[in-house]
C-alpha positions in Angstrom: 0.0 0.0 0.0 1.4 3.4 -0.9 0.5 7.1 -1.1 0.7 9.1 -4.3 0.4 12.8 -4.9 -2.0 13.6 -7.7 -1.5 16.5 -10.1 -5.1 17.5 -9.5 -5.6 18.7 -6.0 -9.4 19.0 -6.3 -10.1 15.3 -5.7 -11.8 15.5 -2.3 -15.0 13.8 -3.3 -16.7 11.0 -1.3 -15.2 8.3 -3.6 -11.4 8.0 -3.4 -9.0 8.1 -6.3 -7.1 4.8 -6.1 -4.4 3.3 -8.2 -3.2 -0.2 -8.5 0.0 -1.8 -9.9 0.1 -5.4 -10.9 3.4 -7.1 -11.6 2.3 -10.1 -13.7 5.7 -11.5 -13.9 5.9 -12.0 -10.1 2.1 -12.4 -9.6 2.0 -9.7 -7.0 0.3 -6.3 -6.7 0.2 -3.1 -4.7 -2.2 -0.2 -4.5 -2.1 3.4 -3.5 -4.3 6.2 -2.2 -4.3 9.9 -3.3 -2.4 11.7 -0.5 -4.5 14.9 -1.2 -7.8 13.0 -0.5 -6.4 11.2 2.5 -5.1 14.4 4.0 -8.5 16.1 3.5 -10.3 13.1 5.1 -8.0 13.4 8.1 -8.3 17.1 8.3 -4.5 17.7 7.9 -2.3 19.2 5.2 -0.7 17.1 2.5 2.9 17.7 3.8 1.7 16.5 7.3 0.4 13.2 5.9 3.6 12.6 3.9 5.7 13.4 7.0 3.5 11.1 9.1 3.9 8.3 6.6 7.6 8.8 6.5 7.7 8.6 10.3 5.4 5.6 10.4 2.7 7.5 12.2 0.1 7.0 9.5 -1.8 3.8 10.4 -4.5 1.8 8.6 -7.0 1.2 11.4 -9.8 -0.8 9.7 -11.1 -2.0 6.4 -14.9 -2.4 6.0 -16.7 -4.0 3.1 -20.3 -4.0 1.8 -20.2 -7.8 1.5 -17.9 -10.4 3.0 -15.1 -11.9 1.0 -13.5 -11.0 -2.3 -16.8 -10.1 -3.9 -17.1 -6.7 -2.2 -18.1 -3.8 -4.4 -17.0 -1.1 -2.0 -14.3 -1.0 0.7 -13.9 1.7 3.3 -10.4 2.2 4.5 -10.0 4.1 7.8 -6.7 5.6 8.7 -5.3 7.6 11.7 -2.5 10.0 12.4 -2.4 10.6 16.1 -5.9 11.4 17.3 -7.2 12.2 13.7 -9.3 9.6 12.0 -10.3 9.7 8.3 -11.8 7.2 5.8 -11.7 6.8 2.1 -14.1 4.5 0.1 -13.1 2.6 -2.9 -16.0 1.5 -5.2 -15.7 -1.1 -7.9 -17.0 0.4 -11.1 -20.1 -1.4 -12.3 -20.5 -2.0 -16.0 -23.6 -3.0 -17.9 -24.6 -3.5 -21.5 -24.2 -5.9 -24.3 -21.1 -6.5 -26.3 
């Protein structure tokens, strides 16, 4: 799990921007959260969240899903820095139609 700094600092909506990296050669993956959005959710500045992450004071407290198991369509990630709590929700896009 990692933080990234987006070029667009207006991404403070209810659904988080999220990025994933899949290394198919090694069959592993990682994912990241927009530091701007996470800082806004925690009520702190971006430089504060980056410093907290560097100092290992940024903690993932809880992950909640709308359904149990791997079939969840939304996941809510709750983080803390000191006494500040903030959450971001990742929603799986839903597609419909006929191909």
